[in-house]
C-alpha positions in Angstrom: 12.5 -3.3 -75.5 11.6 0.3 -76.6 13.5 3.2 -75.9 12.2 5.7 -73.3 13.3 8.9 -75.1 11.6 8.9 -78.7 12.8 12.8 -79.3 15.6 13.6 -82.0 17.5 15.2 -78.8 21.1 13.7 -79.1 22.7 15.6 -76.1 23.7 12.4 -74.6 26.4 12.3 -77.2 28.7 15.2 -75.6 29.4 18.0 -73.3 32.2 20.5 -73.0 33.4 21.0 -69.4 34.2 24.6 -69.8 35.0 24.7 -65.9 37.3 22.0 -66.2 41.1 23.2 -65.1 42.9 20.8 -67.4 40.5 21.8 -71.0 41.8 21.8 -73.4 43.9 18.4 -71.9 44.1 17.4 -76.0 45.5 20.4 -78.2 44.3 20.7 -81.8 40.8 20.0 -81.6 39.1 21.6 -84.4 35.5 21.1 -83.5 33.3 21.5 -80.4 35.5 19.8 -77.8 33.9 16.4 -76.4 34.6 15.6 -72.7 32.2 12.9 -72.4 35.1 10.4 -73.0 37.7 12.1 -70.5 39.2 8.9 -69.8 38.7 7.0 -73.0 36.6 3.4 -73.1 39.2 2.3 -75.5 42.5 2.7 -73.3 42.2 -1.2 -72.7 41.4 -2.1 -76.4 43.1 -1.9 -79.9 42.5 1.2 -81.5 43.7 3.5 -84.3 44.6 6.4 -81.9 48.2 8.1 -81.8 48.9 6.7 -78.7 52.7 6.5 -77.2 53.7 3.6 -75.1 55.2 4.4 -71.6 56.3 1.9 -68.6 54.4 2.7 -65.5 56.4 2.4 -61.9 55.2 -1.1 -61.6 56.9 -1.9 -65.1 53.5 -2.4 -67.0 53.4 -0.7 -70.6 50.6 1.5 -70.9 49.1 3.9 -73.4 49.7 7.7 -73.2 46.7 9.0 -75.1 47.4 12.8 -74.9 48.2 13.1 -78.6 44.9 11.5 -79.5 41.6 13.5 -80.4 39.3 11.1 -82.0 37.0 10.7 -79.1 37.0 14.5 -78.6 36.3 16.1 -82.3 32.7 17.2 -81.9 29.9 15.3 -80.2 28.2 13.3 -82.9 31.7 12.5 -84.6 33.0 11.3 -81.5 29.9 9.3 -80.2 29.8 7.4 -83.5 33.7 6.8 -83.3 33.6 5.1 -79.6 30.3 3.3 -80.4 31.6 1.8 -83.6 35.1 0.8 -81.8 33.4 -0.7 -78.8 30.7 -2.9 -81.1 33.2 -5.9 -80.9 36.4 -4.7 -78.8 39.8 -6.1 -79.2 42.0 -6.4 -76.2 45.3 -4.4 -76.7 48.0 -6.5 -76.2 50.8 -4.2 -75.6 51.8 -3.3 -78.7 52.9 0.2 -80.5 50.0 2.2 -82.3 49.7 1.5 -85.7 46.3 2.7 -87.2 46.4 0.5 -90.6 46.8 -2.5 -88.7 43.9 -1.8 -85.9 41.5 -0.6 -88.8 42.6 -3.9 -90.6 42.4 -6.3 -87.5 38.7 -4.6 -86.6 37.6 -5.0 -90.3 38.7 -8.7 -90.6 36.6 -9.0 -87.1 33.5 -8.0 -88.9 34.3 -9.9 -92.5 32.3 -13.3 -92.3 34.7 -16.4 -93.2 34.7 -17.4 -96.7 32.5 -20.5 -96.8 34.1 -22.1 -99.9 
């Protein structure tokens, strides 16, 4: 199936909602702030972000991603980051943030098994 838009316009990769009363919701974003992923699509998946854990009022362990800027650092970089991590998402099992382990787990999933 051919894409409908064959132009080089990449506007779908992000935007900045300057009218949002919560902007900036994530501090220390150095590039154009991308609001496209206001609610991160990786919230239920293993990711390399610097999240903290908290327990909600129902006793469920959840991620607090307010320190994470990965899906907000520039339109193109954040788009590519989310697309890469959603290629083969790994369900999050409640463990604390460990960027090295998340990256290793993702790479292991992309590495074909040894056939010897």
